[in-house]
N, C-alpha and C positions, 0 to 999 in steps of 0.2 A: 821122639828120640831125646834122650837126656844128655846133658852136658857131661863131659869127662870130669871126674871128681878132682883131678889134679890141675885143672885149668887155672892159669894165673890171669887176672884181669889185664887187659891191654896196657893201662897206664903203669903197671908194675912189672911188666915183662923184662924190660931192659935192666931194671934194678935187680930182678930175680936172676938174670944171667950173670950179672956182676957178682952177686952174692954166691951163686953156685961155683963160679970160677975161683972165688976166695975160700972155698971149702965149707960154706954154709949149707945147711939142709933146710928144705922148705916142705912142710907137711900141712895137712888140714887137721884142725881140732874136731872134736865130735860135733860141734855146732856149725862147722863150715868156715871158721876163720882161718887165716894163714898163720902158721907157727914157723918163725924164722929162727933157726938155732945156729949160733956162732960156734966155730970149732972149739973154743974155750969153754963153752957151756952157756953163755948168755942167751936168753930167749926173748924174742919180741913177738907179740901177737898183733896182727893187723886185720882189718876188715878184708874179706875176700871180694867184696863188691864196693869199690870206692865211689859211692854215689855222690859224695861231696865234691867230686871233680878234683880240681887242683888242690883244694885244701886237704882232702883225705890223702892224696898222693904225697903232698908235701909233709904232712904229719907222719906218714909211714917212713918216708925218706929220713926225716929228722930222728925218729926213734931208732931206726937202724944205724944211723951214723953215731948216735950216742952209745949204741951197743958195740960199736967197733967196725962197722962196715965202711970201708974207704971207697966212696963212690965218685971216682974221678970222671966218670962218663955222664955227668949231669947234662940234662937237656935244657939248659938255660934257666932252670929254677934254682933259686937260692934257698938254702936251708935256714 
C-alpha cells in the first residue's frame, strides 16, 4: 500500500492547518517537496520528509514566517 500523495509529515501538520486557515495552498512539486503558496503569491518550498527533526521543522517554520505566515500557535519552538 502506498502513502497518499498529499500527506503532510507529522511535525508540519499543525503549521499546515494554520497556513490553510490563512488562505495558503499546499501542493507537491514533481519531486515530492511541499510547495506552500501565500495568497499574495509568495512561494516557499520545503522538504516533505523533515528527517533533520527539529532543525528541518524550525527552518521550514522560519521560511514560512519570512514569507508572511503568522504562526501564533507555535509549539514552544522559537524561530
